[in-house]
C-alpha positions in Angstrom: 38.6 -78.9 -71.4 41.3 -79.7 -73.9 44.7 -80.5 -72.4 47.6 -78.1 -73.3 49.7 -81.1 -74.2 47.2 -82.2 -76.9 47.1 -78.7 -78.3 50.9 -78.6 -78.5 51.0 -81.9 -80.3 48.3 -80.7 -82.7 50.3 -77.5 -83.5 53.5 -79.5 -84.1 51.7 -81.9 -86.4 50.2 -78.9 -88.4 53.7 -77.5 -88.6 55.1 -80.7 -90.2 52.2 -80.8 -92.7 52.7 -77.1 -93.5 56.4 -77.7 -94.2 55.7 -80.7 -96.4 53.1 -78.7 -98.4 55.5 -75.8 -98.6 58.2 -78.0 -100.1 55.7 -79.4 -102.6 54.6 -75.9 -103.6 58.2 -74.8 -103.9 58.9 -77.6 -106.4 55.7 -76.6 -108.4 56.1 -72.8 -108.3 59.0 -71.2 -106.5 57.3 -67.8 -105.7 54.3 -69.5 -104.0 56.7 -71.9 -102.3 58.7 -69.1 -100.7 55.6 -67.3 -99.6 54.3 -70.5 -98.0 57.7 -71.1 -96.3 57.5 -67.5 -94.8 54.0 -68.3 -93.5 55.3 -71.6 -92.1 58.1 -69.7 -90.3 55.6 -67.2 -88.8 53.3 -70.1 -87.7 56.4 -71.8 -86.2 57.2 -68.8 -84.1 53.7 -68.6 -82.7 53.5 -72.3 -82.1 56.9 -72.5 -80.4 55.9 -69.5 -78.2 52.7 -71.3 -77.2 54.7 -74.5 -76.3 57.2 -72.3 -74.3 54.3 -70.7 -72.4 52.6 -74.0 -71.7 55.6 -76.0 -70.5 58.3 -73.7 -69.3 56.4 -70.8 -67.9 53.8 -73.1 -66.3 56.7 -74.9 -64.5 58.2 -71.7 -63.3 54.8 -70.3 -62.1 54.2 -73.5 -60.2 57.5 -73.1 -58.4 56.5 -69.6 -57.4 53.2 -70.9 -56.1 55.2 -73.4 -53.9 57.3 -70.4 -52.7 54.3 -68.9 -51.1 53.8 -72.0 -49.0 57.4 -71.9 -47.6 57.7 -70.5 -44.2 59.3 -67.1 -44.5 60.9 -65.0 -41.8 60.8 -61.3 -42.0 62.8 -59.1 -39.6 61.9 -55.4 -39.4 64.7 -53.5 -37.6 63.9 -50.5 -35.6 65.3 -47.4 -37.3 66.5 -45.7 -34.2 67.8 -48.0 -31.5 68.4 -46.9 -28.0 72.1 -46.6 -27.1 71.6 -48.7 -24.0 71.1 -51.9 -26.0 74.8 -52.3 -26.8 74.6 -55.3 -29.1 72.2 -57.5 -27.0 70.8 -60.1 -29.4 68.1 -62.7 -28.9 68.7 -66.0 -30.6 65.7 -67.8 -32.1 65.6 -71.2 -33.7 63.0 -71.2 -36.5 62.7 -74.4 -38.7 66.3 -75.4 -37.7 67.6 -72.0 -38.7 69.2 -69.7 -36.1 68.1 -66.1 -36.3 69.6 -63.3 -34.2 67.2 -60.4 -33.4 68.3 -57.1 -31.8 66.4 -55.4 -29.1 63.5 -53.3 -30.4 63.2 -55.3 -33.6 60.1 -56.9 -34.8 60.1 -60.4 -36.5 57.3 -61.9 -38.5 56.7 -65.6 -38.2 54.1 -67.7 -39.9 51.3 -69.0 -37.6 51.9 -72.6 -38.4 55.7 -72.4 -37.6 57.3 -73.7 -34.4 60.2 -71.7 -32.9 62.4 -71.8 -29.8 64.0 -69.0 -27.9 67.4 -70.6 -27.7 69.8 -68.0 -26.1 70.7 -64.4 -25.6 74.0 -62.7 -26.4 75.6 -59.5 -25.2 74.7 -59.6 -21.5 75.8 -61.6 -18.5 74.0 -64.9 -18.3 73.5 -64.8 -14.6 70.1 -64.0 -13.3 68.4 -63.1 -16.6 65.0 -64.0 -17.9 63.5 -64.0 -21.4 59.7 -63.9 -21.1 57.4 -64.1 -24.1 54.3 -62.4 -22.7 51.3 -64.6 -23.4 53.2 -67.9 -23.4 53.7 -70.2 -20.5 56.6 -72.6 -21.0 56.3 -74.6 -17.8 52.6 -75.3 -17.2 53.2 -76.4 -13.6 55.3 -73.4 -12.5 55.5 -70.2 -14.6 58.9 -68.8 -13.7 58.7 -66.2 -16.6 61.7 -67.7 -18.4 60.7 -69.1 -21.8 64.2 -70.1 -23.1 64.2 -73.6 -24.6 60.5 -74.2 -25.1 58.9 -75.0 -28.4 56.5 -72.1 -29.1 53.6 -72.0 -31.6 50.9 -69.4 -32.3 48.3 -71.9 -30.9 50.1 -71.8 -27.5 49.7 -68.0 -27.2 47.1 -66.3 -24.9 45.2 -64.0 -27.2 44.4 -61.5 -24.4 48.2 -60.7 -24.0 48.8 -59.5 -27.6 49.9 -55.9 -28.0 48.1 -55.5 -31.3 46.6 -58.0 -33.8 48.7 -61.2 -33.5 51.7 -59.2 -32.1 53.4 -60.2 -28.9 56.3 -58.9 -26.8 59.4 -60.8 -25.6 60.7 -59.0 -22.5 64.4 -59.4 -21.5 65.1 -58.8 -17.9 68.3 -59.0 -15.7 67.1 -59.4 -12.2 64.3 -56.9 -11.8 65.7 -54.5 -14.4 64.2 -54.6 -17.9 66.9 -54.6 -20.6 64.6 -54.4 -23.6 62.0 -56.1 -25.8 61.7 -57.9 -29.1 58.4 -58.1 -30.9 56.9 -61.1 -32.7 54.1 -60.7 -35.2 52.4 -63.9 -36.4 51.3 -63.8 -40.0 49.3 -66.2 -42.2 
């Protein structure tokens, strides 16, 4: 397969030869020289467009291909929130970024991404638990509180998912359930 760089050099060299021949024709016969100059300009346009596509567009397209590999976070807010939520937010640390998610919201996280449930805002901190159903933070004693543990899709129990790769984070104060946040793992 011929390299695009070699084709670009070939086109540029043909352009130089065409301009030299055009100037020679112009000195011999002006009308034919002007026609050859117009043809050279048209060829220059197409050759420069080819070089633009090969070098500039290829560089931009490769940056978009790299964009697909970056871990993206998508939050889907619930359209109608219950009035009892009153601004309760769950803080997640994903790739050193802190994300606040409201109760009832669903967040999409890539399967190869690690995250930490770091904190909760909007309720009294005494006697509350944040439990990601399907994840055990402390393997020796599962107290149902998953704050501060590094979580990955590989650590999740597949039999606890709500739907395909979707899990629920339950927030409780004492025995009363305050609300839930949903995590969907995506490829």
